[in-house]
C-alpha positions in Angstrom: 4.3 110.7 61.7 4.9 111.3 65.5 8.5 111.3 66.8 7.3 108.9 69.5 6.2 106.3 67.0 8.4 103.4 66.7 10.4 103.2 63.5 9.0 101.0 60.7 10.2 97.5 60.8 12.6 96.6 58.0 11.5 93.6 56.0 13.7 90.5 56.6 16.0 89.6 53.8 15.0 86.2 52.5 16.4 84.0 49.7 14.3 83.6 46.6 11.7 80.7 46.9 12.4 77.5 44.9 10.0 76.9 42.0 6.8 75.2 43.1 6.4 71.5 42.5 3.4 70.0 40.7 1.8 69.4 44.1 -0.5 72.0 45.7 1.3 74.8 47.8 1.4 74.4 51.6 -0.2 76.8 54.1 3.2 78.2 55.0 4.0 79.0 51.3 0.6 80.7 51.0 1.3 82.8 54.1 4.7 83.8 52.9 3.3 84.7 49.5 0.6 86.8 51.1 3.0 88.5 53.5 5.1 89.5 50.6 2.1 90.9 48.9 0.9 92.9 51.9 4.4 94.2 52.6 4.8 92.6 55.9 1.2 92.9 57.1 -0.5 89.8 58.4 -3.1 88.6 56.0 -6.7 88.5 57.1 -7.9 85.2 58.7 -10.6 84.6 56.1 -8.0 85.0 53.3 -5.9 82.3 55.0 -8.9 79.9 55.1 -9.7 80.6 51.5 -6.2 80.0 50.4 -6.0 76.8 52.5 -9.2 75.5 50.9 -7.8 76.4 47.5 -4.6 74.5 48.2 -6.6 71.5 49.5 -8.7 71.5 46.3 -5.7 71.7 44.1 -4.1 68.9 46.0 -7.1 66.7 45.5 -7.3 67.6 41.9 -3.6 66.6 41.5 -4.2 63.4 43.3 -7.3 62.7 41.1 -5.3 63.4 38.0 -2.5 61.1 39.2 -5.0 58.4 39.9 -6.7 58.8 36.5 -3.3 58.7 34.8 -2.6 55.4 36.7 -6.0 54.0 35.7 -5.4 55.0 32.1 -2.0 53.4 32.1 -3.4 50.2 33.7 -6.2 50.1 31.1 -3.7 50.6 28.2 -1.6 47.8 29.7 -4.6 45.4 29.9 -5.6 46.3 26.3 -2.0 45.6 25.2 -2.1 42.3 27.0 -5.5 41.3 25.4 -4.2 42.3 22.0 -1.1 40.2 22.5 -3.2 37.2 23.7 -5.5 37.5 20.7 -2.5 37.7 18.4 -1.1 34.5 20.0 -4.5 32.8 19.6 -4.6 33.8 16.0 -1.1 32.4 15.3 -1.4 29.1 13.4 1.1 26.8 15.1 0.3 24.0 12.6 0.9 26.1 9.5 3.8 23.8 8.6 1.5 20.7 8.8 -0.9 21.5 6.0 -1.4 23.4 2.8 0.6 23.2 -0.5 3.7 21.0 0.0 6.8 22.8 -0.9 9.2 20.0 -0.3 11.9 18.8 -2.7 11.3 16.3 -5.4 12.4 12.7 -4.5 13.6 10.4 -7.1 13.2 6.6 -7.8 16.4 4.6 -8.1 15.0 2.8 -11.2 14.8 6.1 -13.1 18.4 7.1 -12.7 20.4 7.2 -16.0 23.9 8.2 -17.0 22.5 11.7 -17.9 22.0 12.2 -14.1 25.7 12.2 -13.4 26.7 15.4 -11.5 23.1 16.0 -10.3 22.2 16.2 -6.6 19.3 13.8 -5.8 17.1 13.1 -2.8 15.5 9.7 -2.2 14.3 7.2 0.5 15.6 3.7 0.6 16.4 0.7 2.8 20.0 -0.1 3.8 20.4 -3.7 2.6 24.1 -3.8 3.7 26.8 -1.4 4.8 30.5 -1.8 4.9 32.9 0.6 6.7 36.3 0.9 5.1 38.8 3.4 6.5 37.4 6.9 6.1 34.4 5.8 4.1 31.4 3.6 4.2 29.9 1.7 1.3 26.2 1.2 1.3 23.8 -1.0 -0.7 20.6 0.9 -0.9 17.3 -0.7 -2.1 13.9 0.4 -3.3 11.7 -2.6 -3.9 13.3 -4.3 -7.0 16.0 -1.7 -7.6 19.3 -1.0 -5.8 22.3 1.3 -6.0 25.6 1.8 -4.2 26.1 4.8 -2.0 29.5 6.1 -0.7 29.7 8.1 2.6 33.2 9.7 2.3 34.8 12.3 4.6 34.8 15.7 2.8 35.9 19.1 4.0 33.0 21.2 5.3 30.6 18.6 3.9 31.0 15.2 5.6 32.8 15.0 8.9 34.6 12.0 10.3 31.9 11.7 13.0 29.2 11.5 10.2 31.2 8.7 8.5 31.6 6.8 11.7 27.8 7.2 12.5 26.8 6.0 9.0 28.8 2.8 9.5 26.6 2.0 12.5 23.3 2.2 10.7 21.5 -1.2 11.1 20.7 -3.3 8.0 17.1 -2.9 6.8 16.8 0.6 8.3 15.0 3.2 6.2 17.1 6.2 5.4 16.6 9.5 3.6 19.7 10.2 1.4 20.9 13.3 -0.4 23.9 13.0 -2.6 25.5 13.6 -6.0 25.3 11.0 -8.8 28.8 10.0 -10.0 30.4 7.4 -12.2 32.0 4.6 -10.2 35.6 3.5 -10.8 34.2 0.3 -12.4 30.6 -1.0 -13.0 29.0 -2.3 -9.8 28.0 -5.9 -10.1 25.6 -6.5 -7.2 23.2 -3.6 -7.7 20.6 -3.1 -10.4 22.0 0.3 -11.2 25.6 -0.5 -12.2 26.9 2.7 -13.9 26.0 5.2 -11.2 26.8 5.5 -7.5 25.7 8.2 -4.9 28.3 10.3 -3.1 26.4 11.0 0.1 26.1 14.6 1.4 23.3 14.1 3.9 21.8 11.0 5.4 19.0 10.6 8.1 17.4 7.5 9.6 13.6 7.5 9.2 13.1 4.1 10.8 15.4 1.5 12.2 15.2 -2.2 13.2 14.3 -3.2 16.7 16.2 -6.4 17.5 18.0 -8.9 15.4 16.9 -9.8 11.8 15.7 -13.4 11.5 17.9 -14.2 8.5 20.2 -12.6 5.9 18.6 -10.9 3.0 21.2 -12.5 0.7 20.4 -16.0 2.1 16.7 -15.4 1.4 17.4 -14.4 -2.2 19.9 -17.1 -3.2 19.1 -19.3 -6.3 17.9 -22.7 -5.3 20.4 -24.5 -7.5 23.3 -23.1 -5.5 22.3 -25.3 -2.5 22.6 -28.4 -4.7 26.4 -28.0 -5.2 28.5 -30.5 -3.3 30.8 -27.9 -1.8 28.0 -25.5 -0.9 28.2 -24.2 2.7 25.3 -21.9 2.7 22.4 -21.2 5.0 19.2 -22.3 3.4 16.1 -20.6 4.6 13.4 -23.1 5.2 9.7 -22.5 4.3 8.8 -22.7 8.0 11.2 -19.9 8.8 10.1 -17.8 5.9 6.4 -18.0 6.9 7.1 -17.2 10.5 8.9 -14.0 9.3 6.6 -13.3 6.3 6.9 -9.5 6.3 10.7 -9.6 6.1 10.7 -12.4 3.6 8.3 -10.4 1.3 11.0 -7.7 0.9 13.1 -9.9 -1.3 13.3 -9.0 -4.9 11.8 -12.3 -5.9 8.7 -11.9 -3.8 8.3 -8.3 -4.9 8.5 -9.5 -8.5 6.0 -12.3 -7.9 3.4 -10.0 -6.4 4.0 -7.5 -9.3 3.3 -10.3 -11.8 0.2 -11.4 -9.9 -1.1 -7.8 -10.1 -0.4 -7.7 -13.8 -2.3 -11.0 -14.4 -5.4 -9.6 -12.6 -5.2 -6.3 -14.5 -4.7 -8.0 -17.9 -7.6 -10.4 -17.1 -9.9 -7.5 -16.3 -8.9 -5.3 -19.2 -9.4 -8.0 -21.8 -12.8 -9.2 -20.6 -14.1 -5.7 -20.2 -13.0 -5.0 -23.8 -15.2 -8.0 -24.7 -18.3 -6.7 -23.0 -18.0 -8.5 -19.6 -19.4 -7.1 -16.4 -17.6 -7.4 -13.1 -19.8 -9.0 -10.3 -19.3 -9.9 -6.7 -21.0 -13.0 -5.4 -21.6 -13.9 -1.7 -18.9 -15.9 0.1 -21.1 -17.1 2.9 -23.6 -19.6 1.4 -26.4 -21.8 2.7 -25.1 -24.9 0.9 -21.9 -26.3 -0.7 -21.3 -25.1 -4.2 -19.4 -28.1 -5.5 -19.5 -31.0 -3.0 -19.9 -31.4 0.7 -16.5 -33.1 1.1 -14.4 -30.0 0.3 -16.4 -27.3 2.0 -15.7 -25.2 5.1 -18.6 -25.1 7.6 -18.9 -22.0 9.7 -21.3 -20.9 12.5 -23.9 -18.5 11.3 -25.7 -17.1 14.3 -27.8 -20.0 15.5 -27.3 -22.0 12.3 -24.5 -22.9 9.9 -23.2 -21.6 6.6 -20.5 -22.6 4.1 -17.6 -20.7 2.6 -18.0 -20.4 -1.1 -16.0 -23.0 -3.1 -16.4 -21.0 -6.2 -18.8 -18.3 -7.7 -20.1 -21.0 -10.1 -23.8 -21.0 -9.2 -23.9 -17.2 -8.8 -22.3 -16.7 -12.3 -25.0 -18.9 -13.9 -27.8 -17.2 -12.1 -26.4 -13.8 -13.4 -26.6 -15.2 -16.9 -30.2 -16.2 -16.3 -30.7 -12.6 -15.2 -29.6 -11.5 -18.7 -26.2 -10.1 -17.7 -24.9 -12.0 -20.9 -21.2 -11.9 -19.9 -19.9 -11.7 -16.4 -16.6 -12.2 -14.6 -15.4 -12.1 -10.9 -12.1 -11.8 -9.1 -12.5 -13.0 -5.6 -11.5 -15.5 -2.8 -12.2 -19.2 -3.1 -12.2 -21.7 -0.2 -11.5 -25.4 -0.5 -11.3 -27.8 2.5 -8.7 -29.9 0.8 -5.5 -31.2 2.3 -2.7 -29.2 0.6 -0.8 -32.3 -0.6 0.6 -30.4 -3.6 1.0 -26.8 -4.7 -2.1 -27.3 -6.8 -4.3 -27.8 -3.7 -4.8 -24.7 -1.6 -7.4 -24.0 1.1 -7.7 -20.4 0.0 -6.8 -18.7 -3.3 -7.9 -15.9 -5.6 -10.2 -17.1 -8.4 -10.6 -15.5 -11.8 -13.9 -16.7 -13.1 -16.1 -15.9 -16.1 -19.4 -17.0 -17.6 -21.0 -16.1 -20.9 -24.0 -16.8 -23.1 -23.4 -19.3 -26.0 -25.0 -18.5 -29.3 -24.3 -21.7 -31.3 -21.4 -23.8 -29.9 -19.6 -24.1 -26.6 -16.3 -23.5 -28.4 -17.3 -19.8 -28.4 -16.4 -19.9 -24.7 -13.2 -21.8 -25.4 -12.2 -19.1 -27.9 -12.8 -16.3 -25.4 -10.9 -18.1 -22.7 -8.0 -18.8 -25.0 -7.8 -15.2 -26.3 -7.8 -13.9 -22.7 -4.9 -16.2 -21.7 -2.9 -15.3 -24.8 -3.4 -11.6 -23.9 -2.1 -12.3 -20.4 1.0 -14.2 -21.7 1.8 -11.4 -24.2 1.2 -8.7 -21.7 3.5 -10.3 -19.2 6.2 -10.6 -21.8 6.1 -6.8 -22.5 5.1 -5.4 -19.1 6.9 -7.8 -16.7 10.0 -8.9 -18.4 12.2 -7.5 -15.6 10.1 -9.3 -12.9 10.1 -12.6 -14.8 13.9 -12.4 -15.1 14.2 -11.7 -11.3 12.1 -14.8 -10.5 14.0 -16.9 -12.9 17.3 -16.1 -11.2 16.2 -17.6 -7.9 14.0 -20.3 -9.5 15.7 -21.2 -12.8 13.5 -22.6 -15.6 13.2 -22.7 -19.4 11.5 -19.8 -21.2 7.7 -20.3 -21.4 6.7 -21.3 -24.9 3.3 -20.9 -26.6 2.0 -20.9 -30.1 0.2 -18.1 -31.9 -2.7 -20.5 -32.5 -3.2 -22.6 -29.4 -2.9 -26.4 -29.7 -6.3 -28.1 -28.9 -6.4 -31.8 -28.2 -9.4 -34.0 -27.7 -9.5 -36.3 -24.6 -8.8 -39.4 -26.7 -5.9 -37.6 -28.5 -4.3 -36.7 -25.2 -4.5 -40.4 -24.0 -3.0 -41.5 -27.3 0.0 -39.2 -26.8 0.5 -40.7 -23.3 0.3 -44.2 -24.6 2.8 -43.4 -27.3 5.1 -42.1 -24.6 4.9 -45.5 -22.8 2.4 -44.5 -20.1 0.0 -47.2 -18.9 -3.5 -45.9 -18.4 -6.5 -47.4 -16.7 -9.2 -49.0 -18.8 -11.9 -47.9 -19.4 -10.7 -44.4 -20.3 -13.4 -42.5 -18.4 -11.3 -41.9 -15.3 -9.6 -38.5 -14.7 -5.9 -38.0 -15.3 -3.6 -38.1 -12.2 -1.3 -35.2 -11.5 1.6 -37.3 -12.6 -0.1 -38.1 -15.9 -0.7 -34.4 -16.5 3.0 -33.6 -16.0 4.1 -36.4 -18.4 1.5 -35.2 -21.0 2.9 -31.6 -20.7 6.4 -32.8 -21.3 5.4 -35.0 -24.3 3.3 -32.1 -25.8 6.3 -29.8 -25.6 8.6 -32.3 -27.3 6.1 -33.0 -30.1 4.5 -29.6 -30.7 6.9 -27.1 -29.2 4.5 -25.5 -26.7 4.0 -25.4 -23.0 0.4 -24.2 -23.3 -2.5 -26.3 -24.7 -6.2 -27.2 -24.3 -7.6 -30.6 -23.5 -11.2 -30.9 -24.6 -14.1 -33.4 -24.1 -13.5 -34.8 -20.6 -15.4 -37.8 -19.4 -18.8 -36.8 -17.9 -18.2 -38.9 -14.8 -15.3 -36.7 -13.6 -17.1 -33.4 -14.0 -19.7 -31.6 -11.7 -23.4 -32.2 -12.0 -24.1 -28.9 -14.0 -21.7 -29.9 -16.9 -23.4 -30.5 -20.2 -22.9 -34.0 -21.6 -21.7 -34.5 -25.2 -24.7 -34.7 -27.6 -23.4 -37.7 -29.5 -21.7 -39.7 -26.6 -23.0 -39.0 -23.1 -19.9 -40.7 -21.6 -18.1 -37.5 -22.5 -18.9 -33.8 -21.8 -18.6 -30.4 -23.3 -15.9 -29.6 -20.9 -12.2 -28.6 -21.1 -9.0 -27.9 -19.2 -6.2 -25.5 -20.1 -2.7 -26.5 -19.2 0.7 -24.8 -18.7 3.8 -27.0 -18.5 1.6 -30.0 -17.7 -0.4 -28.4 -14.9 -4.0 -27.4 -15.1 -4.6 -23.7 -14.8 -8.2 -23.4 -15.9 -11.2 -25.7 -15.9 -14.5 -25.0 -17.6 -17.5 -26.3 -19.5 -20.8 -25.7 -21.1 -23.5 -25.7 -18.3 -26.9 -27.5 -18.3 -29.6 -24.8 -18.7 -32.7 -27.0 -18.9 -34.2 -27.2 -15.3 -35.6 -30.7 -15.7 -32.4 -32.2 -17.0 -30.4 -30.3 -14.4 -32.6 -31.8 -11.6 -32.1 -35.2 -13.0 -28.3 -34.7 -13.1 -28.3 -33.5 -9.5 -30.1 -36.7 -8.4 -27.7 -38.9 -10.3 -24.7 -37.1 -8.7 -26.2 -37.4 -5.2 -27.1 -33.7 -4.8 -30.4 -32.9 -3.2 -32.3 -30.5 -5.6 -34.1 -29.0 -2.5 -30.8 -27.6 -1.3 -30.5 -25.7 -4.6 -34.0 -24.2 -4.8 -32.8 -20.6 -5.7 -30.3 -22.0 -8.2 -32.9 -24.1 -9.9 -35.4 -21.3 -9.9 -33.0 -19.3 -12.2 -33.5 -21.9 -14.9 -37.2 -22.4 -14.4 -37.7 -18.8 -15.4 -35.7 -19.4 -18.6 -31.9 -19.3 -19.0 -29.9 -19.3 -22.3 -27.2 -21.8 -23.2 -24.0 -20.7 -21.4 -20.6 -21.8 -20.3 -17.5 -20.5 -18.6 -14.4 -21.3 -16.7 -12.3 -20.5 -13.6 -8.6 -19.8 -13.1 -6.5 -20.0 -9.9 -4.4 -16.8 -10.1 -1.7 -18.3 -7.9 -1.4 -21.3 -10.2 
């Protein structure tokens, strides 16, 4: 090396470079790296371009990777969102509204016995009355015919003073759900049907309350009629007008609940007995083209451009069913009569229990079936509705109903003879119908003489019966017709019917009925109808 050559430059001392970040190296970093590799010599120009392009490529690759990672994360987020939305859509928000019911058993007050003392029970009832007293509230809870006393008493960690106070504000006749423990009261409770058990309330919730003021007191509506007759009585008597204007509330009384239960039992016993005797249930039209009984007691209604009549009875339809070989039929349905309701026996609408059957030899076959049916109802009510009969008797006191194992049957003339023996003056001739007053007196005399409230009066005068009634074969002044009585009031009327079309036409004309208005009815007999008879009962009577 020449002495004139300048001395080699010493490399500058530099600090160690920091570790490279994930991003592409800069041009300066590349230059520094290359300078170190070439021991201080400047890198070729082409090498710098190559390194710059490589750095740019790596930078774009890093940016692409970052963008792909962001897209992937965004896609994953969207998928997670969709999955969550699907899960929300699949969630059954109404799961608690259907399916197998897993609620607790609720009891009926009527089924509680002394064996239930100590048990926790749950039931729904009406609050008939409530009476706050210090730190407790006495409640009279009612389910239809049955009632029980409940006690809301402040108890540590069970019943707070706020709960007791709130219970005392529950309005009478509200419906509540009660949970409590059955316990024996200090002394038997007199004014509830369950006297040996009371409920110590743990929970109570109002299901429905009363909006406004009650029209009258439940106790006033249930009070026995004879209490108003006492001289010192200072009671609120609920008039019929007020009861009818507040019918729903009045129907809640135990007496009305019992009456409707008895009515349902009468219908059930009627149906069960007749079906056991081979009768078929039918349903006849209630809109008819002509009056069934007489034009004077029929409701006319508009029928499109013409007129129709509300059925006064299913009488003609029953007979036509017999002509159609139904043999034995019955019907339970509405009956309409355009009569002034002068007495409780005259109603513009009631439920009729009717039957008709073929006669083999004598019309008393029909009387026997009707009698056995009524006896079955009487005995059934004694065993199945003793509780309801007792409830009705408390508000409307009466003597126990008496009937014989073998029903008393009186002929028309025998009935008149009993009345005359009792000092009753009767019209002469004896072919007029009995008045309501005469029927009441006869019922009283029959009870005194024969010891029964139930009897049959047979062979009524033909002049007081409908045109289709069969006259007596030996004396046409009388007929093969009959009425059944309870306590001097008619509850059933019936007869053998005329089944000969020529004779039936003649009787129509004699009674002022135009045969042309009964063409379909007469046709049933022209194609041949067997001897038959039947009867009808007013269920409300």
